N, C-alpha and C positions, 0 to 999 in steps of 0.2 A: 503493500499499499504506499509506504514512504517513497519507494522508488518510482511509483506511478505519479505521485504528487510532485516529485522533484522534476520528472520529465515534463509535466504540464507547465510548471513554473518556467522552465528553460524555454519552452515554446512561446510562452507569453512574453518573455523578456527579449527574445531574439529580434523582433521588429523594432524595439526601441533602440537597438545598436546599429540598425541598418543605416548606411551612409545616405546623406541627403542628396536627392537628385535635383540638379539645377540645369537650366537651359542657358548656355552661354551665347550671347549675341551682342557683338560690338560694332560700332560704326554703322548703325542701321538707318536706312533712309525711310522716312515715314513709317509705315506699318510692315515693312518687308525686311527680312533677314536672309542674306545669301548663304550664310554659313552657320545656321542654326544647329546647335549640338547639345543634346542632353547627356549629362555625364555625372558620375558620382563626385560629389564635392567634398574636399578635405576639410572645408570650413563648415560652419553651422548655420549659415544664413544665405538665402537667396536675395540679392539686391536687384530691384527693377526700377528703372527710371524712364521718364518720358520728358524730352526736352523740346522746347519751342522758342526760338529767339531770332533777332536780326541784329545782334550785337557783333558777332564775329564774322559776319558776311554782309554784303550789300543787300542780299535778299533774305527772305524768311527761310529758316532751316528747321526741320523737324526730325527728331531722332528718337528711337527706342533703345534701351540699353539694358542688359541683364547679365549677371555673372554671380559667382559665389564669393562671399567675403566672410571674415570673422565678424561676429555680432558687434563688437566694440568699434568696428570700422564702418558700420552701417548707420546712416543718420536719415531717418525718414522725415518727411515733411513736404510742404509746398513752399519753394523758394522762388520769389519772382519780384520784378520791379517793372514799372512803366514810366517813361520820362518824355522829354521833348523830342521833336523830329520823328515822332511815332517809333521811337526806339523802345524795345521791350526785351525782357528776358524772363523765362519761367521754366522751372523744372520741378517735377514731382517725383519723389523717391519713396518706395515702400520696401520694407524689410520682412521677408517671409521665412518661415522655418519648414515649409513643405513645398512640393513641386506645384501645388495648386496656388501659386502666387500670381494673381491676376490683377494687372493695373486697371483701375476703374476710370481712368481718364482724368483730365484736369478739373472738370467742374467749373471752368472759367473759360470763356470764349471771347475772341475779339469783338468788340461792339457792345458788350454787356458791361455797363457802368453803374456804379452805385451812387449814393447820395453824397459821398465825400470827395474832397479835392485837395490837391497839394500844389505848391509852387513848383515849376518845372524848368529845367534848362539842361543842355547837353553839349559837351565839348570833348573832342578827342585830340585837341591841339594845345590846350592850356591846362594848367593844374587846378583851375577853378572856373566856375561859371556863375553868371548873375541871372537870377530869375526875374523876369519882367511880367510873367503871366502865370496862371494856374490852369490845371486841367482836372477834369473828372477822373476819379480813380476806378479801376476795374473792381468788381466784386472780390472780396477776400483780400484786397490790398488796402488795408485800414490804417497804414502808417505812412508818414511822410519821411523821405530819406535824403540825406546829403552824403554823397560819396565821392572820393578821390583816390585813385590807385590804378592797379593793373589787374585785368581779368584775362584768364586763359582757359580755353576749352581744349580737351584732348584732341590732338590732330590739327589744331589751328594755331595761328600766330597770336602773340600777346596783343591785347588792346589796352592802351593807356586811355583813361577817360575820367572826366569829372561830370557829375550830373546831380540834379535834384529831381525828385518825382515821388511816385506812390510805390509802396512796397508791402509785401505780405509780412505778417508778424514773424513767421519762421525765418525769412531772409534777414529781417532786422535783428532777431535774436542771435543768428549766426554771425552776420558780418560785423557786428559791434563787439564781438568777442575774439575776432581774429587778431593775433598779435600784429602790431604795426611794423611794416618793413620786412615781413616774412611771408613768402608765398606758401599758402596753405590750401590743401586740397579738400574738396567737398565730395566724398564718396568716389575719389579717383576719377572724376569726370570733368569738374570745373575747379579752377584754382583762383584765389584772390590774394593779391599783395596790397594791403590797405595802408594808405597814407592818412585818410580821414574818413570816418563813418559815424553818423549820428542819425537817430530816428526820434520822431515824436508822433503823437496821435494826429491823424487827419481830421479835418473839420468838415462840417456840412457846408456845401457851397452857398447856403443861404446865410451863414454866420461868419465865414472865414474872413470876409472883408477884402479878399484879394480880387 
């Protein structure tokens, strides 16, 4: 009887030790992956990301990204900002511990704006910019941000920029804690070297006075 119970316990515990199956997919254009590969992951977490921006290129770029990472290196959240000259950046990361890691989309689309606004300006040729106007913020971008520094996407050249605009709370919480003067990576996908970063609550466009 004891031997039978021991065998049953082993059978129950075996699946718990099975390696995590992750789908690796890097440098993906829109919703397609040319080299999708499911494999046993030596790490404990599947990272999935969806990126949409026009900061690192003259035109809009959309990418999906997935790979296996250690849990302490996976930072979930919605990181985004929108500024002058119709410049914007947004990326959503999720950290999953099973193969059923499904990205549910942005929940934020171009043209959908909320009741808040922020002062905006953008420059990639000066260390600062002066805001002379304000713009309505996209939904979920409830913070106003001032940024100066360098941004880099994997596979792209560095972009030096100064801007003011709207930002998501996740992006503000992250960017304001990056050590100044140090290039720091976010989920091995985008990196920031911050000279200046500050955020404050966005105001209703009826009360901001801008």
